[in-house]
MITIKE-521295 format. One line per 8 residues: number of its first residue (from 1); for each residue x negated, y, z of C-alpha. Coordinates in pm, 1 decimal, decimal comma. Layout:
BEGIN
NUM	X/Y/Z | ...
This chain:
BEGIN
1	-12820,0/14309,1/4560,7 | -12628,3/14628,6/4479,4 | -12257,8/14582,1/4438,3 | -11929,5/14718,7/4558,8 | -11818,2/14425,8/4770,9 | -11813,7/14498,5/5138,7 | -11867,6/14872,7/5112,7 | -11593,0/14995,3/4884,9
9	-11222,2/14944,3/4835,0 | -10991,3/15085,4/4573,3 | -10633,1/15034,6/4467,2 | -10438,0/15131,2/4159,7 | -10246,1/15377,6/4380,2 | -10459,5/15670,6/4269,2 | -10353,4/15610,0/3907,7 | -10011,8/15445,3/3935,5
17	-9771,8/15604,8/4187,6 | -9577,5/15280,3/4240,4 | -9889,4/15097,2/4371,5 | -10017,7/15098,3/4729,1 | -10292,3/15334,4/4837,3 | -10602,0/15241,8/5035,1 | -10433,2/15385,7/5345,0 | -10157,7/15124,5/5306,4
25	-10384,7/14820,2/5286,7 | -10348,1/14606,9/5600,5 | -10673,6/14600,4/5795,7 | -10694,9/14218,8/5782,1 | -10704,6/14241,8/5401,0 | -11022,5/14452,6/5411,3 | -11247,8/14186,4/5560,4 | -11442,7/13969,5/5318,1
33	-11395,5/13602,1/5397,5 | -11700,0/13383,1/5453,1 | -11868,8/13382,6/5115,3 | -12141,9/13226,8/4907,3 | -12371,1/13421,2/4676,7 | -12516,5/13229,2/4385,4 | -12829,5/13367,3/4222,4 | -12775,9/13293,3/3852,6
41	-13013,4/13506,0/3643,5 | -12900,2/13550,2/3285,6 | -13047,8/13688,4/2965,9 | -12888,4/13959,5/2751,1 | -12541,3/13847,2/2645,4 | -12594,2/13526,2/2841,9 | -12290,1/13340,0/2962,0 | -12225,4/13174,6/3294,0
49	-12017,8/12864,3/3241,0 | -11809,5/12659,5/3480,6 | -12067,3/12380,8/3450,1 | -12343,6/12618,7/3558,1 | -12142,3/12726,6/3863,5 | -12062,6/12366,1/3957,8 | -12432,1/12276,5/3921,6 | -12539,0/12572,2/4138,3
57	-12285,6/12473,7/4404,9 | -12415,9/12115,1/4400,7 | -12766,5/12248,6/4469,8 | -12640,4/12407,4/4791,5 | -12449,7/12101,7/4907,4 | -12118,7/12135,1/4720,3 | -11941,6/12348,2/4981,7 | -11565,7/12385,1/4970,2
65	-11466,3/12727,4/4840,5 | -11111,5/12711,0/4972,7 | -11048,2/13036,7/5157,3 | -11398,3/13165,2/5082,1 | -11546,5/13420,2/4848,3 | -11789,1/13354,5/4565,4 | -12029,7/13623,6/4449,1 | -12246,5/13561,6/4145,3
73	-12563,9/13764,6/4113,0 | -12693,8/13768,2/3756,4 | -12997,8/13983,4/3829,5 | -12877,7/14260,8/3604,5 | -12882,9/14509,7/3892,5 | -13251,6/14562,5/3808,7 | -13143,8/14745,9/3491,3 | -12960,3/15011,0/3693,9
81	-13244,3/15119,2/3923,8
């Protein structure tokens, strides 16, 4: 699944001088927390609702997301390659 999480970081520092740069980000802020990836294919202009996310989480055992990441894959990456 192509995406920028885990391989790329950026800050507003390259555009706004009063913001931090990537060199100023503490190392512990660059590590992705334990995360879940939900495969939620959509159609053109399809919407992903809160109910759909809750349902998808129930299907994988309703894990707690406190302190964790949530990545939603819509399948649209196939249109880029």
